[in-house]
Structure formats: C-alpha cells, structure tokens
C-alpha positions in Angstrom: 182.0 69.3 64.8 185.6 70.3 64.7 186.0 73.3 62.3 188.8 75.5 61.2 188.4 79.0 59.7 190.5 80.4 56.9 190.7 83.7 55.0 188.4 84.4 52.0 189.4 82.3 48.9 188.2 80.8 45.7 185.3 78.3 45.3 186.2 74.7 45.9 186.3 71.9 43.4 186.5 68.2 44.1 189.5 65.9 43.4 187.9 65.1 40.0 187.9 68.8 39.2 184.1 68.8 39.3 182.5 71.7 41.3 181.1 70.7 44.6 177.4 71.4 45.4 176.6 75.1 45.8 173.3 76.7 46.8 172.0 80.2 47.2 169.4 80.8 49.9 167.1 83.8 50.0 165.7 84.7 53.4 163.2 87.6 54.0 163.5 90.2 56.7 160.8 90.2 59.3 159.0 92.3 61.9 158.2 90.6 65.2 155.8 91.2 68.1 153.6 93.4 65.9 152.6 95.4 68.9 151.1 93.1 71.6 152.3 89.7 70.1 155.5 89.5 72.2 157.6 86.5 71.1 154.6 85.2 69.2 153.7 87.2 66.0 156.0 87.6 63.0 155.5 89.0 59.5 158.0 88.6 56.6 158.9 91.5 54.3 160.1 91.6 50.7 163.5 92.7 51.9 166.2 90.0 51.7 169.5 88.6 52.6 171.1 85.9 50.5 173.4 83.3 51.8 175.5 81.3 49.3 177.1 78.0 50.5 179.4 75.6 48.7 180.5 72.2 50.0 184.2 71.7 50.7 186.2 68.5 50.6 187.5 69.1 54.1 186.1 70.3 57.5 186.8 74.0 57.1 184.2 76.7 57.4 185.4 79.5 55.1 184.0 82.9 54.6 184.6 84.0 50.9 182.9 87.4 50.9 184.5 90.8 51.1 182.8 92.4 54.1 185.2 92.6 57.0 182.4 93.0 59.5 181.0 89.6 58.6 184.3 87.9 59.4 184.2 89.2 62.9 180.4 89.2 63.5 178.9 86.2 61.9 181.7 83.5 61.7 181.1 82.3 65.3 177.3 82.2 64.6 177.8 80.2 61.5 179.9 77.6 63.3 177.2 77.2 66.0 174.4 76.9 63.4 176.3 74.3 61.5 176.8 72.2 64.6 173.1 72.3 65.4 172.2 71.4 61.9 174.4 68.3 61.7 173.2 67.1 65.1 169.5 67.6 64.1 169.9 66.1 60.6 171.9 63.1 61.7 174.3 63.5 58.8 178.1 63.5 58.7 179.5 67.0 59.0 181.3 68.6 56.1 183.1 71.9 55.5 181.8 74.7 53.4 182.3 78.2 52.1 179.8 80.9 52.7 179.0 84.4 51.7 176.3 86.8 52.9 174.8 89.5 50.8 171.6 91.6 51.0 169.7 94.6 52.3 168.6 93.6 55.8 170.3 95.9 58.3 171.9 94.4 61.4 170.6 95.1 64.9 167.5 97.1 63.7 164.7 94.8 64.7 164.3 93.2 61.3 165.5 89.7 62.0 169.0 90.0 60.5 170.4 87.2 62.7 167.6 84.9 61.6 168.4 85.6 57.9 171.9 84.4 58.5 170.9 81.3 60.6 168.1 80.3 58.2 170.4 80.9 55.2 173.1 78.7 56.6 170.7 75.9 57.6 168.9 76.1 54.3 172.1 75.8 52.4 173.5 72.9 54.5 170.1 71.2 54.2 170.2 71.4 50.4 173.7 70.1 50.2 172.8 67.2 52.5 169.8 66.2 50.4 167.0 68.0 52.4 166.8 65.8 55.5 164.9 68.5 57.4 161.6 70.1 56.6 160.7 73.7 57.4 159.2 72.9 60.8 162.5 71.3 61.8 164.5 74.2 60.5 162.3 76.7 62.4 162.8 74.6 65.6 166.6 74.9 65.4 166.5 78.6 64.7 164.0 79.2 67.6 166.3 77.4 70.0 169.2 79.5 68.8 167.3 82.8 68.9 165.4 82.1 72.1 162.0 83.1 70.5 160.1 81.9 67.4 158.5 85.1 65.9 161.2 86.1 63.4 162.2 82.5 62.8 158.8 81.3 61.6 158.2 84.4 59.5 161.6 84.1 57.8 161.2 80.3 57.1 157.5 80.2 56.2 156.7 83.8 55.1 153.4 85.6 55.6 151.9 86.7 58.9 152.7 83.9 61.4 151.4 83.1 64.8 153.9 80.8 66.5 153.2 78.2 69.1 155.8 77.1 71.7 155.8 74.5 74.4 155.0 76.5 77.7 157.3 74.1 79.6 160.5 74.5 77.6 159.9 77.2 75.0 160.5 74.8 72.1 158.8 75.6 68.8 155.8 73.4 68.2 153.8 74.7 65.3 152.4 77.8 63.6 149.4 79.3 61.9 150.3 81.2 58.7 148.2 83.8 57.0 149.0 85.1 53.6 148.9 88.9 53.3 147.7 90.6 50.0 150.1 92.8 48.0 147.9 95.9 48.4 148.6 96.1 52.1 151.8 98.0 52.5 154.2 98.6 55.3 156.1 101.8 55.9 159.3 100.6 57.5 161.6 103.3 59.0 165.0 102.3 60.4 166.9 104.9 62.5 170.7 104.8 62.4 170.7 103.2 65.9 171.8 99.6 66.5 169.8 97.8 69.2 170.9 94.4 70.4 167.9 92.2 71.4 169.7 90.9 74.5 170.4 94.4 75.7 166.9 95.5 75.0 165.4 92.7 77.0 167.2 93.9 80.1 164.9 96.9 80.1 161.8 94.8 80.4 160.2 94.3 83.9 160.2 91.0 85.8 156.5 91.4 86.6 153.5 93.1 85.0 150.2 94.3 86.4 147.3 91.9 85.7 145.3 94.7 84.1 148.1 95.5 81.6 148.3 91.8 80.5 144.6 91.7 80.0 144.6 94.8 77.8 147.5 93.4 75.7 145.7 90.1 75.3 142.6 91.9 74.0 144.6 93.8 71.4 146.6 90.6 70.5 143.4 88.5 69.8 141.8 91.3 67.8 145.0 92.0 65.7 145.3 88.3 64.8 141.6 88.1 63.9 141.9 91.2 61.6 144.7 89.5 59.7 142.8 86.3 59.5 139.7 88.0 58.0 141.7 90.6 56.0 139.7 93.5 57.5 142.7 95.8 58.0 140.7 99.0 58.4 139.7 97.6 61.8 143.3 98.0 63.0 142.7 101.7 63.5 143.1 102.4 67.2 143.2 98.7 68.0 146.9 97.9 68.2 148.1 98.6 71.8 150.8 97.0 73.9 151.5 97.1 77.6 154.1 94.3 77.8 157.3 95.6 76.0 156.7 98.8 74.1 156.2 101.1 77.1 159.7 100.1 78.3 161.5 100.1 74.9 160.1 103.1 73.1 161.4 105.7 75.6 164.9 104.4 74.9 164.6 105.3 71.2 164.4 109.1 70.4 161.5 109.9 68.1 160.2 106.3 67.8 156.9 106.7 69.6 156.2 110.1 67.9 157.1 108.6 64.5 154.5 105.9 64.9 151.9 108.5 65.9 152.8 110.6 62.9 152.4 107.6 60.6 149.0 106.9 61.9 148.0 110.6 61.6 149.2 110.4 57.9 146.9 107.6 57.1 148.3 104.3 58.5 146.0 101.8 60.1 148.4 101.2 63.0 152.1 101.0 63.9 154.5 99.3 66.2 158.1 98.9 67.3 159.7 96.2 65.1 161.1 93.6 67.5 163.2 95.4 70.0 163.9 98.2 67.6 165.2 100.5 66.4 163.0 100.1 63.3 159.3 101.2 63.5 156.6 99.9 61.2 153.3 101.3 60.2 150.6 99.2 58.3 149.0 101.3 55.6 146.7 101.2 52.5 148.5 101.6 49.2 147.3 105.2 48.7 148.8 106.4 52.0 152.0 104.4 52.4 154.4 106.9 50.9 153.0 109.8 52.9 153.1 107.6 56.0 156.8 106.8 55.6 157.7 110.4 54.9 155.8 111.6 58.0 157.7 109.0 60.2 161.1 109.9 58.7 160.4 113.6 59.3 159.8 113.0 63.0 163.1 111.2 63.4 164.8 114.1 61.6 163.3 116.6 64.0 164.8 114.5 66.8 168.2 114.7 65.0 168.2 111.0 64.2 169.0 109.9 60.7 166.7 107.2 59.4 166.0 105.2 56.2 162.4 104.7 55.0 161.2 101.9 52.8 157.8 100.9 51.6 157.5 97.1 51.7 155.1 94.3 51.1 154.7 91.0 52.9 156.7 88.1 51.5 154.4 85.0 51.5 157.0 82.5 50.5 159.7 82.6 53.2 163.0 80.8 52.8 163.8 79.9 49.2 166.6 77.6 48.1 168.1 77.5 44.6 171.3 76.3 43.0 174.1 78.8 42.9 
C-alpha cells in the first residue's frame, strides 16, 4: 500500500459533503506472562487506549491528534499495521485519519503497542465492513508483536491462554477465562521505560532442565486456579525461572515491591511482561494496602511510580461509531 503522511488536520468529508465512516475503538491494557506463562498467558485490565479512525477519500494516512510523541513514535507502526490488514482482509486499501488517546503508558509492560495495533485494525475492519473476525485480528497482531499473550488479552479480554504453532509461532487459538470483579490487581508502574526487544536480550539462550520443570509446574497450577476460581491457592504458588530471574535485577525495587505486596495481603505477584510494571493479585479488602506497600518500596529505592487498582476487562476490543 503506497501511503503519504500529512500534518494534523480536520476530519474528512466526501465529495457529496457527507462525512466518511468513522469509528472509535477501545482496547484494554494487559499484563502478560503472569509469572511462569512466558509468551503464553495474558490478562486484560480495565485501563484503556482509544483509537479513532475516519476514512479518507485518498490514500493518505493522517494523524489528527495533538501529541507530538505519537507523530514520531506510532506513525510508522500504523502504516505497517494498515498494510497487514489490507493484505489479510483482501480489500482495496484506503486512506484514513487516526487519533490515539488513553491511559495506557508506553514501554511499561502493559501492552501499549498492542492497544495501538488492535485499535487501528479494529477501526479499519469496521470501515471495511468487518471482513475479519477476532481470531484473524489476533493472528495479525501476534505476527507483528512476535508473541500472542498481550494480543489475545487485548482482543478477547479476560484471562487468556494462547496457543501458537510450534513450527512457525503463528497464533492458532486460545482458551479464555472470565475473571470476577471482586478479584483486584494492584498495578504499580515505575517511571522507567523498558522496550521489550531490549529486555529480551537479557534472557539466556539455554535453561537448566530443572528450572523449566519448576516453571511448568507453576504454570499448570496457575492456569488451573484461574479456571476453577480458587484464587486463594495462588499464595506461594506463582514462581518463574524462565524470564523473571534475568529481568527483575535490572529494575530497582521491582522484586522487593512484589514481595511487599504479598506481605501486605496479595495472593501473588509478577513482573508485567518485560516490565517495568509489577502486578499483584489481591482480594478486594487488601488491594489498596497492597498497592501502597508496593509503591513505598519503589520510593525507598528512589524510583517514582504510579499505583492503580484495576479489575479484569472481560470484553476485550470494542468497536463503536465515532
């Protein structure tokens, strides 16, 4: 698809002076890995980015928002996503305007890049008459991201176990488990940006067999707990030997913050994706104290952080007319 970019401008109208189709797509943030579920587990939060698209009568892709960071950071991503969508959907390409708003911080391990990609694809899909279903959308995002965990959570919502083809890594399917509103998540994001590609460079090429076995045991148990809704059993059960031992030492205060959250009443905690956000799962009566304890540890490490108490979003990607 040949595209041209222009400066922010007004919404487009057709030659008949009728507004061209416009859609607003709400996409939830997500935590991935969930401890031992490396590149497999994802859980959506009720924290959102919204992407608004309007069709143009030409081939331009035009950012119409006011955030100068978006123009430099996301425009190339949006162009790539659009090309992948048109190829997968088998529809003629068209230009569009886009804006991105919301509360999902970038490079914090909460799936911000997925919210942009899913929002763009969701809007283009709506404008084109919905040629793709959610599985096909998740497949495109997984290919762009390189892993399915945030992608499936953002698109489908809930607690998701993603399945990929072991030969080529393509997304195949998922199992989704709805999470009740009375299970809360203390989500603490330090003022540290961590790029996933950079974080993956800290991971080893090989792992000891015994460490893999211990992680598999924790992974199977964690998924079973969510399937049964017996969250109390998470206490002491969520351990990982695949990625957290290599990533947590790079983040001042992160490991201690998780431990403090558990001591304050959380069931369990983990590094969200590649970080820098850490997450603790807690019963409703303990969640505020858990978040405060985690935030205090970061403060003691001279790291500014932001604490939020969130629920799981069980809907996922939502498309509506703008």
